[in-house]
TORPA-4810 file (N, C-alpha, C, O; in nm, 3 decimals):
<nodes>
NODE_1_-3.810_1.069_1.239_-3.865_1.105_1.117_-4.007_1.076_1.111_-4.050_0.962_1.127_M
NODE_2_-4.085_1.183_1.087_-4.226_1.155_1.083_-4.280_1.094_0.944_-4.240_1.135_0.835_E
NODE_3_-4.365_1.000_0.959_-4.420_0.919_0.839_-4.554_0.970_0.809_-4.643_0.973_0.894_I
NODE_4_-4.572_1.009_0.685_-4.703_1.054_0.640_-4.795_0.930_0.616_-4.749_0.816_0.610_N
NODE_5_-4.916_0.957_0.603_-5.016_0.852_0.585_-4.993_0.766_0.456_-4.994_0.643_0.453_E
NODE_6_-4.974_0.846_0.354_-4.946_0.789_0.212_-4.830_0.692_0.220_-4.842_0.579_0.173_K
NODE_7_-4.712_0.734_0.281_-4.602_0.640_0.287_-4.625_0.516_0.380_-4.567_0.409_0.358_D
NODE_8_-4.706_0.530_0.480_-4.747_0.421_0.570_-4.825_0.318_0.494_-4.802_0.197_0.503_L
NODE_9_-4.925_0.376_0.413_-5.018_0.291_0.339_-4.938_0.207_0.238_-4.960_0.087_0.225_I
NODE_10_-4.844_0.272_0.167_-4.750_0.200_0.068_-4.667_0.106_0.137_-4.655_-0.006_0.088_R
NODE_11_-4.604_0.136_0.251_-4.526_0.032_0.328_-4.603_-0.092_0.360_-4.554_-0.204_0.351_A
NODE_12_-4.729_-0.066_0.399_-4.808_-0.184_0.441_-4.841_-0.267_0.324_-4.857_-0.389_0.335_K
NODE_13_-4.854_-0.203_0.205_-4.879_-0.282_0.074_-4.753_-0.359_0.043_-4.768_-0.473_-0.001_E
NODE_14_-4.637_-0.314_0.059_-4.507_-0.374_0.035_-4.499_-0.486_0.128_-4.468_-0.599_0.089_I
NODE_15_-4.527_-0.458_0.255_-4.523_-0.576_0.361_-4.617_-0.684_0.318_-4.579_-0.801_0.316_F
NODE_16_-4.739_-0.651_0.282_-4.837_-0.762_0.251_-4.786_-0.838_0.138_-4.795_-0.961_0.136_A
NODE_17_-4.727_-0.766_0.035_-4.667_-0.840_-0.077_-4.554_-0.936_-0.041_-4.548_-1.049_-0.088_S
NODE_18_-4.465_-0.887_0.044_-4.370_-0.973_0.087_-4.415_-1.104_0.172_-4.362_-1.215_0.159_L
NODE_19_-4.507_-1.077_0.249_-4.565_-1.187_0.326_-4.634_-1.282_0.222_-4.619_-1.404_0.232_C
NODE_20_-4.711_-1.225_0.119_-4.772_-1.312_0.026_-4.671_-1.400_-0.053_-4.697_-1.517_-0.083_N
NODE_21_-4.551_-1.337_-0.086_-4.458_-1.411_-0.164_-4.405_-1.531_-0.075_-4.381_-1.641_-0.126_M
NODE_22_-4.390_-1.508_0.049_-4.338_-1.613_0.133_-4.442_-1.717_0.157_-4.408_-1.835_0.173_L
NODE_23_-4.567_-1.680_0.160_-4.678_-1.775_0.172_-4.678_-1.860_0.053_-4.671_-1.983_0.062_D
NODE_24_-4.685_-1.794_-0.064_-4.696_-1.884_-0.192_-4.579_-1.974_-0.212_-4.587_-2.071_-0.288_T
NODE_25_-4.466_-1.944_-0.143_-4.354_-2.036_-0.153_-4.335_-2.123_-0.036_-4.233_-2.192_-0.027_R
NODE_26_-4.427_-2.125_0.055_-4.435_-2.213_0.172_-4.317_-2.183_0.258_-4.268_-2.277_0.321_D
NODE_27_-4.267_-2.066_0.269_-4.152_-2.031_0.366_-4.218_-2.032_0.503_-4.335_-1.997_0.521_W
NODE_28_-4.127_-2.079_0.608_-4.161_-2.062_0.739_-4.114_-1.934_0.797_-3.992_-1.917_0.800_N
NODE_29_-4.187_-1.846_0.841_-4.146_-1.720_0.893_-4.246_-1.668_1.000_-4.356_-1.719_1.018_Y
NODE_30_-4.201_-1.569_1.064_-4.285_-1.488_1.158_-4.296_-1.344_1.111_-4.201_-1.279_1.067_K
NODE_31_-4.433_-1.297_1.125_-4.437_-1.163_1.082_-4.479_-1.074_1.198_-4.556_-1.119_1.283_K
NODE_32_-4.435_-0.958_1.203_-4.463_-0.856_1.315_-4.521_-0.729_1.243_-4.451_-0.634_1.210_F
NODE_33_-4.648_-0.736_1.225_-4.712_-0.625_1.148_-4.710_-0.488_1.203_-4.727_-0.390_1.131_E
NODE_34_-4.689_-0.479_1.335_-4.681_-0.341_1.399_-4.557_-0.276_1.360_-4.556_-0.154_1.350_D
NODE_35_-4.441_-0.351_1.334_-4.315_-0.273_1.286_-4.271_-0.319_1.146_-4.157_-0.299_1.104_D
NODE_36_-4.378_-0.390_1.068_-4.353_-0.432_0.939_-4.216_-0.516_0.913_-4.135_-0.494_0.823_L
NODE_37_-4.209_-0.603_0.998_-4.086_-0.692_1.005_-4.125_-0.836_0.986_-4.227_-0.881_1.038_T
NODE_38_-4.046_-0.907_0.913_-4.063_-1.058_0.918_-3.907_-1.116_0.968_-3.806_-1.048_0.954_I
NODE_39_-3.909_-1.237_1.022_-3.796_-1.308_1.052_-3.814_-1.444_0.999_-3.920_-1.504_1.016_T
NODE_40_-3.714_-1.495_0.936_-3.716_-1.641_0.881_-3.580_-1.696_0.890_-3.482_-1.622_0.891_C
NODE_41_-3.571_-1.823_0.896_-3.446_-1.891_0.915_-3.425_-1.975_0.792_-3.519_-2.028_0.733_G
NODE_42_-3.301_-1.985_0.755_-3.245_-2.065_0.642_-3.136_-2.151_0.688_-3.047_-2.102_0.758_V
NODE_43_-3.134_-2.281_0.655_-3.022_-2.361_0.679_-2.931_-2.368_0.561_-2.967_-2.409_0.450_Q
NODE_44_-2.805_-2.325_0.593_-2.702_-2.332_0.489_-2.632_-2.457_0.482_-2.678_-2.554_0.542_G
NODE_45_-2.526_-2.464_0.417_-2.443_-2.594_0.409_-2.382_-2.624_0.535_-2.345_-2.739_0.557_D
NODE_46_-2.367_-2.530_0.626_-2.297_-2.551_0.746_-2.368_-2.491_0.867_-2.410_-2.557_0.961_D
NODE_47_-2.379_-2.359_0.854_-2.446_-2.285_0.973_-2.589_-2.233_0.947_-2.615_-2.191_0.835_L
NODE_48_-2.682_-2.233_1.041_-2.817_-2.174_1.012_-2.800_-2.029_0.998_-2.705_-1.971_1.050_P
NODE_49_-2.897_-1.967_0.925_-2.889_-1.819_0.908_-3.029_-1.774_0.948_-3.129_-1.828_0.902_M
NODE_50_-3.033_-1.666_1.040_-3.150_-1.607_1.081_-3.160_-1.470_0.995_-3.070_-1.386_1.003_E
NODE_51_-3.268_-1.452_0.916_-3.276_-1.328_0.847_-3.406_-1.242_0.892_-3.513_-1.292_0.926_M
NODE_52_-3.375_-1.103_0.884_-3.485_-1.015_0.917_-3.509_-0.921_0.801_-3.416_-0.861_0.747_Y
NODE_53_-3.629_-0.909_0.764_-3.662_-0.811_0.657_-3.760_-0.706_0.715_-3.858_-0.741_0.782_M
NODE_54_-3.733_-0.588_0.690_-3.805_-0.475_0.759_-3.836_-0.371_0.646_-3.748_-0.322_0.576_H
NODE_55_-3.971_-0.341_0.633_-4.023_-0.231_0.554_-4.005_-0.107_0.618_-4.062_-0.094_0.726_V
NODE_56_-3.936_-0.009_0.575_-3.918_0.115_0.645_-3.988_0.230_0.570_-3.939_0.280_0.469_R
NODE_57_-4.106_0.270_0.624_-4.179_0.373_0.547_-4.114_0.500_0.533_-4.124_0.559_0.425_P
NODE_58_-4.042_0.555_0.637_-3.988_0.687_0.636_-3.879_0.699_0.524_-3.866_0.801_0.456_A
NODE_59_-3.800_0.583_0.509_-3.693_0.585_0.402_-3.745_0.527_0.270_-3.674_0.538_0.169_Q
NODE_60_-3.867_0.465_0.264_-3.920_0.394_0.154_-3.812_0.287_0.102_-3.774_0.284_-0.015_Q
NODE_61_-3.767_0.202_0.201_-3.681_0.102_0.160_-3.728_-0.030_0.226_-3.806_-0.022_0.321_I
NODE_62_-3.684_-0.151_0.181_-3.703_-0.278_0.240_-3.554_-0.310_0.274_-3.465_-0.298_0.189_I
NODE_63_-3.532_-0.351_0.398_-3.404_-0.397_0.436_-3.395_-0.533_0.485_-3.487_-0.579_0.553_S
NODE_64_-3.294_-0.602_0.457_-3.271_-0.738_0.506_-3.132_-0.740_0.581_-3.032_-0.688_0.532_L
NODE_65_-3.132_-0.799_0.696_-3.007_-0.812_0.772_-3.005_-0.958_0.838_-3.106_-1.021_0.870_H
NODE_66_-2.884_-0.997_0.851_-2.860_-1.124_0.911_-2.721_-1.113_0.989_-2.613_-1.090_0.936_S
NODE_67_-2.744_-1.135_1.124_-2.621_-1.128_1.206_-2.555_-1.278_1.203_-2.623_-1.381_1.197_S
NODE_68_-2.421_-1.277_1.209_-2.357_-1.404_1.219_-2.384_-1.453_1.361_-2.382_-1.372_1.454_M
NODE_69_-2.410_-1.587_1.381_-2.442_-1.638_1.516_-2.317_-1.657_1.610_-2.315_-1.747_1.694_P
NODE_70_-2.218_-1.572_1.592_-2.086_-1.572_1.668_-2.034_-1.430_1.650_-2.080_-1.354_1.565_F
NODE_71_-1.936_-1.399_1.734_-1.861_-1.272_1.716_-1.719_-1.312_1.697_-1.675_-1.416_1.746_K
NODE_72_-1.640_-1.223_1.621_-1.499_-1.253_1.623_-1.431_-1.249_1.748_-1.458_-1.158_1.826_M
NODE_73_-1.340_-1.342_1.781_-1.277_-1.343_1.909_-1.185_-1.208_1.925_-1.138_-1.146_1.829_S
NODE_74_-1.169_-1.177_2.052_-1.077_-1.052_2.079_-0.957_-1.058_2.004_-0.922_-0.961_1.936_K
NODE_75_-0.884_-1.175_2.009_-0.760_-1.194_1.944_-0.765_-1.162_1.792_-0.666_-1.121_1.731_E
NODE_76_-0.885_-1.185_1.735_-0.895_-1.180_1.584_-0.979_-1.056_1.536_-1.032_-1.057_1.424_K
NODE_77_-0.989_-0.955_1.619_-1.066_-0.828_1.580_-1.020_-0.766_1.460_-1.101_-0.734_1.373_L
NODE_78_-0.887_-0.746_1.447_-0.831_-0.672_1.333_-0.836_-0.777_1.205_-0.859_-0.733_1.092_I
NODE_79_-0.815_-0.907_1.228_-0.833_-0.992_1.112_-0.977_-0.996_1.067_-0.997_-1.022_0.948_D
NODE_80_-1.087_-0.973_1.153_-1.224_-0.963_1.110_-1.248_-0.854_1.036_-1.330_-0.858_0.944_G
NODE_81_-1.179_-0.740_1.066_-1.192_-0.619_0.987_-1.140_-0.634_0.840_-1.197_-0.585_0.743_A
NODE_82_-1.025_-0.706_0.836_-0.965_-0.731_0.708_-1.055_-0.832_0.630_-1.080_-0.817_0.510_I
NODE_83_-1.094_-0.920_0.694_-1.178_-1.039_0.632_-1.320_-0.971_0.575_-1.366_-1.005_0.466_A
NODE_84_-1.376_-0.885_0.648_-1.509_-0.829_0.592_-1.478_-0.738_0.483_-1.562_-0.720_0.396_T
NODE_85_-1.362_-0.678_0.479_-1.319_-0.584_0.360_-1.300_-0.671_0.244_-1.358_-0.643_0.139_S
NODE_86_-1.221_-0.781_0.253_-1.201_-0.872_0.150_-1.338_-0.930_0.094_-1.360_-0.933_-0.027_V
NODE_87_-1.420_-0.972_0.178_-1.542_-1.019_0.138_-1.634_-0.917_0.067_-1.698_-0.953_-0.032_A
NODE_88_-1.642_-0.799_0.112_-1.717_-0.695_0.050_-1.665_-0.652_-0.078_-1.744_-0.610_-0.163_N
NODE_89_-1.538_-0.657_-0.101_-1.481_-0.611_-0.234_-1.540_-0.673_-0.347_-1.563_-0.606_-0.448_Y
NODE_90_-1.569_-0.808_-0.343_-1.630_-0.872_-0.460_-1.777_-0.871_-0.468_-1.832_-0.923_-0.564_G
NODE_91_-1.844_-0.817_-0.375_-1.984_-0.829_-0.368_-2.049_-0.719_-0.464_-2.009_-0.603_-0.456_L
NODE_92_-2.146_-0.754_-0.552_-2.216_-0.674_-0.637_-2.336_-0.603_-0.562_-2.364_-0.485_-0.582_V
NODE_93_-2.402_-0.683_-0.475_-2.505_-0.638_-0.399_-2.502_-0.679_-0.249_-2.463_-0.791_-0.217_D
NODE_94_-2.539_-0.594_-0.165_-2.525_-0.615_-0.015_-2.383_-0.598_0.040_-2.289_-0.574_-0.037_G
NODE_95_-2.366_-0.611_0.167_-2.235_-0.591_0.230_-2.241_-0.642_0.372_-2.347_-0.647_0.435_S
NODE_96_-2.125_-0.679_0.420_-2.099_-0.723_0.563_-2.072_-0.590_0.635_-1.998_-0.505_0.586_F
NODE_97_-2.138_-0.575_0.759_-2.105_-0.454_0.838_-2.035_-0.525_0.954_-2.073_-0.633_0.999_D
NODE_98_-1.922_-0.451_1.001_-1.843_-0.517_1.102_-1.830_-0.410_1.211_-1.814_-0.291_1.183_Y
NODE_99_-1.838_-0.456_1.334_-1.822_-0.363_1.454_-1.692_-0.415_1.522_-1.695_-0.512_1.598_D
NODE_100_-1.579_-0.350_1.494_-1.452_-0.384_1.548_-1.446_-0.376_1.700_-1.353_-0.428_1.760_I
NODE_101_-1.544_-0.312_1.763_-1.529_-0.301_1.903_-1.576_-0.426_1.969_-1.534_-0.455_2.081_S
NODE_102_-1.661_-0.503_1.906_-1.700_-0.627_1.973_-1.686_-0.753_1.879_-1.697_-0.866_1.926_D
NODE_103_-1.662_-0.733_1.751_-1.652_-0.855_1.661_-1.775_-0.881_1.591_-1.776_-0.980_1.517_G
NODE_104_-1.876_-0.813_1.600_-2.014_-0.843_1.545_-2.002_-0.823_1.392_-1.952_-0.723_1.341_T
NODE_105_-2.055_-0.932_1.322_-2.061_-0.924_1.178_-2.207_-0.936_1.128_-2.275_-1.031_1.166_I
NODE_106_-2.257_-0.841_1.045_-2.394_-0.852_0.995_-2.394_-0.834_0.852_-2.321_-0.749_0.800_I
NODE_107_-2.476_-0.914_0.779_-2.492_-0.891_0.646_-2.612_-0.810_0.622_-2.714_-0.833_0.687_F
NODE_108_-2.609_-0.715_0.528_-2.713_-0.622_0.503_-2.733_-0.602_0.349_-2.638_-0.598_0.271_R
NODE_109_-2.857_-0.590_0.312_-2.900_-0.571_0.168_-3.028_-0.479_0.184_-3.116_-0.504_0.266_L
NODE_110_-3.031_-0.379_0.107_-3.153_-0.287_0.102_-3.193_-0.266_-0.044_-3.115_-0.281_-0.138_T
NODE_111_-3.315_-0.232_-0.054_-3.374_-0.199_-0.184_-3.479_-0.079_-0.163_-3.564_-0.080_-0.073_A
NODE_112_-3.465_0.011_-0.244_-3.569_0.129_-0.239_-3.693_0.088_-0.321_-3.691_0.020_-0.424_S
NODE_113_-3.798_0.137_-0.264_-3.922_0.108_-0.341_-3.988_0.252_-0.369_-4.105_0.255_-0.407_Y
NODE_114_-3.920_0.363_-0.352_-3.950_0.493_-0.388_-3.984_0.500_-0.538_-3.904_0.464_-0.624_R
NODE_115_-4.107_0.548_-0.564_-4.144_0.571_-0.707_-4.128_0.445_-0.790_-4.106_0.457_-0.910_D
NODE_116_-4.136_0.324_-0.734_-4.109_0.197_-0.797_-4.224_0.099_-0.792_-4.311_0.114_-0.706_S
NODE_117_-4.230_-0.003_-0.881_-4.315_-0.107_-0.876_-4.226_-0.229_-0.844_-4.142_-0.268_-0.925_V
NODE_118_-4.245_-0.286_-0.727_-4.171_-0.398_-0.683_-4.259_-0.510_-0.648_-4.379_-0.489_-0.635_I
NODE_119_-4.209_-0.630_-0.632_-4.294_-0.740_-0.599_-4.214_-0.859_-0.553_-4.106_-0.847_-0.496_G
NODE_120_-4.275_-0.979_-0.582_-4.222_-1.106_-0.532_-4.087_-1.139_-0.575_-4.004_-1.187_-0.498_A
NODE_121_-4.065_-1.110_-0.707_-3.925_-1.140_-0.764_-3.812_-1.061_-0.690_-3.707_-1.119_-0.665_D
NODE_122_-3.831_-0.933_-0.656_-3.734_-0.865_-0.567_-3.717_-0.931_-0.451_-3.605_-0.975_-0.424_L
NODE_123_-3.821_-0.949_-0.366_-3.816_-1.017_-0.235_-3.738_-1.148_-0.238_-3.651_-1.177_-0.156_F
NODE_124_-3.777_-1.222_-0.337_-3.710_-1.357_-0.348_-3.556_-1.346_-0.382_-3.472_-1.424_-0.337_E
NODE_125_-3.530_-1.244_-0.465_-3.389_-1.223_-0.498_-3.318_-1.172_-0.369_-3.207_-1.219_-0.347_Y
NODE_126_-3.362_-1.095_-0.294_-3.310_-1.047_-0.170_-3.269_-1.165_-0.081_-3.156_-1.179_-0.035_M
NODE_127_-3.375_-1.251_-0.061_-3.353_-1.371_0.023_-3.260_-1.458_-0.039_-3.160_-1.489_0.026_L
NODE_128_-3.276_-1.505_-0.161_-3.180_-1.597_-0.212_-3.043_-1.549_-0.219_-2.951_-1.619_-0.179_M
NODE_129_-3.024_-1.427_-0.270_-2.887_-1.369_-0.285_-2.819_-1.363_-0.146_-2.703_-1.401_-0.128_L
NODE_130_-2.891_-1.316_-0.056_-2.842_-1.297_0.080_-2.806_-1.432_0.141_-2.697_-1.445_0.196_S
NODE_131_-2.892_-1.532_0.134_-2.859_-1.665_0.188_-2.727_-1.722_0.113_-2.642_-1.783_0.178_A
NODE_132_-2.713_-1.701_-0.016_-2.609_-1.745_-0.089_-2.469_-1.683_-0.031_-2.375_-1.753_0.006_H
NODE_133_-2.472_-1.552_-0.028_-2.352_-1.482_0.025_-2.319_-1.520_0.163_-2.205_-1.555_0.193_I
NODE_134_-2.421_-1.513_0.253_-2.399_-1.550_0.391_-2.335_-1.691_0.402_-2.232_-1.712_0.468_I
NODE_135_-2.403_-1.788_0.333_-2.358_-1.924_0.331_-2.204_-1.938_0.284_-2.126_-2.019_0.334_D
NODE_136_-2.174_-1.854_0.186_-2.035_-1.862_0.129_-1.935_-1.820_0.231_-1.824_-1.873_0.233_K
NODE_137_-1.971_-1.722_0.322_-1.867_-1.654_0.411_-1.883_-1.698_0.554_-1.781_-1.699_0.622_Y
NODE_138_-2.000_-1.735_0.610_-2.016_-1.745_0.753_-1.916_-1.849_0.816_-1.852_-1.819_0.917_N
NODE_139_-1.904_-1.971_0.755_-1.802_-2.060_0.805_-1.653_-2.019_0.791_-1.565_-2.064_0.864_D
NODE_140_-1.632_-1.934_0.696_-1.495_-1.869_0.678_-1.464_-1.778_0.792_-1.356_-1.779_0.851_K
NODE_141_-1.566_-1.696_0.820_-1.547_-1.604_0.930_-1.538_-1.675_1.065_-1.460_-1.635_1.151_F
NODE_142_-1.619_-1.782_1.084_-1.611_-1.854_1.204_-1.472_-1.928_1.229_-1.414_-1.926_1.337_L
NODE_143_-1.427_-1.993_1.118_-1.289_-2.063_1.120_-1.178_-1.950_1.151_-1.083_-1.973_1.225_M
NODE_144_-1.196_-1.841_1.098_-1.096_-1.735_1.121_-1.095_-1.683_1.265_-0.988_-1.656_1.320_L
NODE_145_-1.212_-1.668_1.326_-1.238_-1.632_1.460_-1.185_-1.737_1.556_-1.136_-1.706_1.666_S
NODE_146_-1.196_-1.863_1.511_-1.151_-1.963_1.605_-1.004_-2.009_1.586_-0.955_-2.101_1.651_K
NODE_147_-0.939_-1.941_1.494_-0.793_-1.974_1.461_-0.779_-2.088_1.385_-0.666_-2.135_1.378_G
NODE_148_-0.880_-2.150_1.320_-0.872_-2.266_1.239_-0.800_-2.245_1.090_-0.745_-2.333_1.023_A
NODE_149_-0.814_-2.110_1.057_-0.744_-2.054_0.947_-0.692_-1.924_0.983_-0.738_-1.865_1.081_I
NODE_150_-0.588_-1.870_0.905_-0.542_-1.735_0.943_-0.598_-1.640_0.824_-0.666_-1.687_0.733_D
NODE_151_-0.569_-1.520_0.831_-0.619_-1.408_0.751_-0.564_-1.455_0.610_-0.644_-1.448_0.517_I
NODE_152_-0.441_-1.500_0.587_-0.390_-1.527_0.459_-0.473_-1.638_0.385_-0.492_-1.633_0.263_N
NODE_153_-0.519_-1.735_0.462_-0.598_-1.849_0.412_-0.731_-1.797_0.376_-0.782_-1.834_0.271_A
NODE_154_-0.794_-1.711_0.457_-0.920_-1.639_0.426_-0.913_-1.579_0.283_-0.990_-1.608_0.192_F
NODE_155_-0.811_-1.491_0.275_-0.787_-1.411_0.153_-0.768_-1.512_0.034_-0.829_-1.494_-0.071_I
NODE_156_-0.689_-1.609_0.050_-0.673_-1.699_-0.063_-0.798_-1.776_-0.099_-0.826_-1.798_-0.216_A
NODE_157_-0.871_-1.815_-0.002_-1.003_-1.886_-0.029_-1.113_-1.805_-0.094_-1.216_-1.859_-0.135_G
NODE_158_-1.090_-1.672_-0.102_-1.189_-1.578_-0.162_-1.152_-1.546_-0.306_-1.221_-1.467_-0.372_D
NODE_159_-1.052_-1.600_-0.352_-1.007_-1.573_-0.501_-1.089_-1.666_-0.592_-1.072_-1.664_-0.714_K
</nodes>
């Protein structure tokens, strides 16, 4: 998809605003201006979380994604599909994407900036909400993958 100059300028403005928000809050992050991406890590209650935020000029969205630092075991691939479905059912914003072929779980949250005024509050919301949701589920997904809990315990723990 071809990006026009106006959309690219707007995307760079959004990216600069994102970086400014992180700077004013003293976040530790890496920025990659060529592809309008930042990476940052957050330590949860149990597992660390690596997050990527990418401003996408062609779609006029900002996306955040975070991969679980493990994959569901081969024996638990079907349970992983059920667990991600259970987790997603109660989410108001964002979702877990699951690749049943290899057990990869990624949390994803997007926001459109098309014809919108957005800024620091939205970026902070995206980061904080994502960290909260990922932290709530990452250890449960891991325990399920390792057989420390079964799918029924996962479901019961989500109520």
